[in-house]
Phi, psi and omega in degrees: 000122177277090186292333177290318179296315185262018189305312182291326180287327178298328178292340179271313190261329185087157184295315180301317179295319180296323179294323176293321179297322182294344182256008187264148175247126185240136171254126179240117179252126181106110183240041167282198185301316181297314179298322178297321178295315179299314181298314180302313182295318181294320180291316178301322184276355167088040173295161183295307178213153179225121177255126182263141178219124175192104181283351185280152178269153180293134175235172184301319184298335180296329189290348180289340182221348183261102189278353175272354183253159178213183178302329180291344182274349184304129181090343179272157174301132181299321181294312182294324180289338183267340190302311186297316181290326176297320181297331180290339184289328183199105184292346181280348182263127177278123182239126180226167180239131173256124186259349181269197178282165175273107182251168178298319180297322178295315185297329183297341184276359187237151174268337179222137176234131181236125175251130181235351182208070184219158178286159182300322181300318180290322177301315181293319181295309181294319181298320179295315179298314181297318180298320182287337186246016174069028178259127179292135190230133179228144171235127177234136182216143168230142176223100182063244184259017175232154179206161177210159180221135178235137180232137173224104180257013176099175186272355181211064183264127182262126174261109184290322184226095190290335187236164180275341185287148175291153175304140180291140174228150178209143178282146185263136176265319183196154174225126182274154171268124181164184177233103001276166171280143181247124179260115177266128182269150180291147182272346186274349180271163177301142183297127178248146182245102171268157180232155177306132179092350177301141174268137182223159171232162182240150177206156174071017181277134172259136182098278181279062187289346180300336180281335184295131174070013180284176178292152177303138179226150183283156177235156168242134185268127178274167182300326181275004178093352177288164185245133176265124180241198184282199184285120178245014185302318186272001183277161176296153179297142177289135177255297183194168169072186177107157181224139173253131186232134177291143173250117180291140181254133176298155175234151180253133180245137180239115182251147174271157174288162185300320183299326178277324183288338180300323182263355179230059183291123176266120184240125175264117183216164184279337182206171183298323181298319179293322178298313180297322179294319178297319178297322179293319177296321178302311180291327179297316179297320179298317180293323178295322176297320178296318179299314181296324179294322182283321189249352180071017181200169173275164176304144178293149182302123175056032177269114185294329181292310178300321181297319179294325177299318179297318179299317179295320179297324179292324178297327186274356181290153176295133181300149177291141181269150178079011179236155176291155179302119183235136175277139180292139174278092187292330177296319178294315178302318182296317180295320178298316181296319182298330185252003190291340180283350184284155175228112188243132182296321178298321179294319177297321181295318182293304182292326179292325177293315180294317181298317180296323178296322178293326175299316179298319177300320183296321187265340185257340187069019182254121178080152182286130177287167175301153173279054176078305187247139169226129176242140181220134173220149179228042182293347176292350176291338179284153177299141177288325181284118183300332180292340180267356179291148181290163178247168183303323181294323181287344187245003182289153182301142181240011184053051176225167186292350181256012184304321181296328179276322177299328180298339180260313189252346179093162183290329180297317178293324179298320178294322179297319177300322186295334183270357182288148174232117184238147172262125176255101187271134194048051194273005180240020170277197184297309179293321180299318177298318178296320179293321177299318176301315179298316178301315182297317182289323181286338183083026178284125176072034182263352178273166182295338179267357179252190177158172177227130173254121180259116181248119178199127183264357184277165175246157187285132175243162182299324181295343178289335192291341181276358180223330187260088197288353177281350185255151178233165181307324181290349180270354183303131182095346180275158178296132181301314185299318183294312182293316181298318179297317180296316182290326178296324177291334175292326177292324179211102183301340181279349182296124179270093187239135180237136178260148178217128183260014177264140178289159174262095179209188186295341181277349185239025181291346173284341177267307179262067183251207184301315182296318181297308185289340176292339180263355185261136178269339180184173183230135171246127185231141174222074188262151185253016174220147180293325180299314180295321179298318180297319181295311181298318179298321179295322178294320178295321177295318180299316184265005180055052178246139176295145180237126172249123190227138182217159177200158177222157169212107186063230179269008174268151178201162177214150177218125185229154178229137180231113187246129182307128174068001180249309179251171172292154174284167179299130180222036177291178180302145179287338180203174176300157182307142183303327181294337181274338185247349183293142178274151179266151177303138184300321181294327178295314181295319186282320192237331189231048178291147179223353182228164177297328178298321180297311184288329175296314180295321177300316180296319178295319178297322177300313180302310182297316183292318184286318194245351176240298187297320180295319178295318179296323180293313178300315179298324177297319177296323179299326183276333188249343184247127177274343178206168180295342179294341179277357182272134175292117185295337179291341179270343186300313181303316181297318179298316180299316183296321183282316192262317189267323181057232182272358183284146178272338181210169182303138182297141181246332183223172182303319182299325178299321181293323179293318177300316178299316182296319177298316179297321181289326174301314182298320181295314188285317193251356176231294188297317181298322179289318178301316180294321179296320179287335174293320179284323182228083181303160185297335180258013181296134180243150176278176183300328181273006179092351179290137177295138178300315180272075177211178183064233182277353182270119177263132180284120184277165175229133179290151177257151174255129185297131180222105184297344177280347178280126187305314185285328174298312181298313183297320181300311183293320178298312181293314182298319179296318180293319179294321178296321177295317178302316182297328181263008177070028181252152177289141177257202181205139175252000183284100185292327180296310180293330179292319177297321178296321178295320179297326179293328183279331183282149175293160178301154182308136181279131181299138182223096183304133182298337179247034185290344185269115181251176179266010179301132185306317183295315182291320180297322178297317179298317181293323178293327177292323176295320180295329181300326180297322178291318186289326183279349180280183178299157178302144175281161181251101178302137181262117180268127187297130178225115189279336192266358178258105184284356182257000188262001177073001182294304180293328178301317180296313183295319179298312182295316180298319179296315182296316181293321177295322177297321177296318178305316190252008177065034179263139181302121184286160175255155176274174184302316183295319179295319180294315181297319180296317183287309183294319181277000182050046182276131178267119177302142184210152180209149188296330186294309182293328176299314180297319183295312183293327176295320176296320178297320176295323179300322177296318179292329177297319175307315184291317181296317183290329185295341179116185183305134178208159185289161182303320189288000175266347179271159181223135165260131187239145171221149183212156173217094187297328181296328184243012174060038177260123178228116182234127174233120185229154176291131180292166179284148174282158180299135177289136182261129175248160181213154175209112187056237182272352187271130174234149182197166170239180181290349176277346186271163175208155174270125182252130177227119178287142179292329180081170177218111002292160185295145179285159176273170177298322178298320179295322179297313181295322179294322179297317180297322180286321183287314187277330187236357180069028184253118175263104189286133174252341175206141180229128184239147169235100190066235178267354185274132178274119179269334181200141174216131179295345180274351179295162176293157179302322181296315182292321179294319179298320181298316185277329186293334183274354182270151171299150185300311182294328178295318180289322177301318180295321179292319184288318185270340181080014179210153179280151173300148181302140177302137179082358179297131185263334186219136165263124181264115183246149176249144182224153168232151189231158177294136178090359181284156175269166186301321185274000180291129175235099183295152176296152179297150177263116179264106178270104190275115183283148181266130177238111181284000000 
């Protein structure tokens, strides 16, 4: 298992599931756009083998959604033309092509079979065989703006891990002896939600040890959140500590074969209207299959005769069983038929992402599979006004790569797409690569007057390759934006794409300024921080540009659209949740940790203090102090503790670093704990009789160094190597020789945590030792890097966290959990990335088509692990008012500077005359340009100056050359506290 390649995916699926995925053989039949999406996702995610089957030859319509094909592929087998490029995505996946028919003997070789472009008769035949022989079977189909997915995993399919969430854990406060026993949970841990019937296990309990390591037992949840368990009467009295952990229970799924499920479609929907619509889509697909069987083709694009034929075929279908009598929505059926010949890349991305996720569920037993059927439609992408709908002439094939898209939207819309210019911000990440693929297939920005600007400052890492399909191993270390732009042009040579490696933030407004945004029609963003999202959204609001924004975390995803004056502006959190960024009290981290968050933060602080901050501090003294007399004596003890440890002089060889590491292990995990227990013994009681070590305070236990213990060994090995790096000395990765060295060295020397006193003699001695460090070469601060498994950074943090957990009886975390938390790694997988990119593509169709009502746009959220798909109409802009003035966050007050330029007094008079606003304060950024509270003299002085002249005096700098607008903020007399006036755009004159 290449854990570096699959690192982000491992956080989603876990190692056992990934190992099962690596051993599966999948047959995929149908290599049009939908099949290509399924294949791409499966190969990126590392299935064992993938066999491609498609006897059809490539035609022009395929190129609208099939990104492995090109004009050179025309006439070739779609499967054979796709094989080589698929193989480049992941060399660990065996990819082959089957050129014959799908026979029973062929099917027996696979654990999963996926059909994406087959007739109903073949679906029924293959589905029946798979159901009878325990082979997981999927059918995925798209027809224009509608799609469906069917899953059959058999009549007795076991889901080992139904949900994506980690098992719940909670620290124990107390356990009563009795029938039943009552488990009281600690209040200082994050709130956990257990439910009646949950199975739990116990660990780390002192006193009532009979519960530790026992079989899972059910709980009943009391009103106060405590847990009722079985009989604890005969158990030892509870003393302290312990953790209760949920045990996930497998679930059994029973699926019908396709022939039975066709007449009994089970649809999970939020309301009756959605159920009826899904039933209508079900019948529409059946009718389209009947049409194809009769005519050997799909209905012609926007052909009313063919559409009526489909409607008649739907009327003649056998009614669905188990449903109330429902009349067919013939208008819906007609629209589906009119657009069914189309092939759209966003639809292929959405259904292909979901289908690939279901394949993973089938082979891994991870997450609940679909309840057999999923229906999806995006018919709201079509114009509401019937007069704006395309006609057959506008949609007939033109033997071009966009024929599949023209069949739905017409040639006029295709030309409109070509003239668009979009900014793709952080555009070469996982979502960005998918969006670039979508732009190339859709033909966005392919004319000389259009284009795409890809902005991304990051470089390609190996972990990117399992999701960002435009990159290959040979691209590692190269700028993402440059490589992504080049590869996107390979998908469509006409794409006008420019790469930019500068971030979009306040430092680059001279690059992404007025001139740049005047050429941009919209922005697509896939940013991984709330701060960055807020900044980009603010720029889009300022320039009145639509923003399409998406993000994923594991199998969760969201896709949002913000359209000037139509939807609300972006209003997500300004930063990560306070609980995630808040610092913990220093005394809690050092002496009284009680949660995994505490010990993780302590380990990170240890790394920073030992190997970065101490080196920077010593180097600072080297630059600023000519002698030790210049050193603040209050800082000397901390420096000695951090840098020198048990050493008498600066380390000269590798063995010195090992001695230091042993001494620091002794200080942290033995001596420091012994001293803490001397001050606060385990039986110490407070004045009211309460034990000191109770509540959130866990009583620690000192550790004895044991080189045979993995974490003891790892800590000293990592600390010694990091210490050597900091001092410019060679380290060692040879564990055998390191163990031999540890055997030769004396046991760690005790180093009392408060050994440094202010006694003149001792302080003088310590300062002399410090002089050796300061007079030597500069130290090399070690900057934490989470993704290099060979640099000992994560090894140190993992070992320090584990040892600290042992000291305080806290449930330890594994290496992957620590790396994810400390490195702030976002779990990611190719499937959810593809789906949200497809959802953004649908909204892009709407934005490009021109003005349209709010109810045609969609904000989407999904959770593939739990089959949750929500698409809702976004909120309208909130309207604010002040006297006669009304506005939304998209509005602004515009005042021309004039020629000659107006004065500040003229500006204020204009606002009062034209808008009835009596300004009491005017701001430019953080600078106050005017305040009614100023003295008369100061107000008189500023009011007579030109606005730009006064801005220059207040800020100390001239406006940037070419700046078109000064954005000012104002507050007015009579406003309420919550009033937020629209920005004042002071439009500069350029002759």
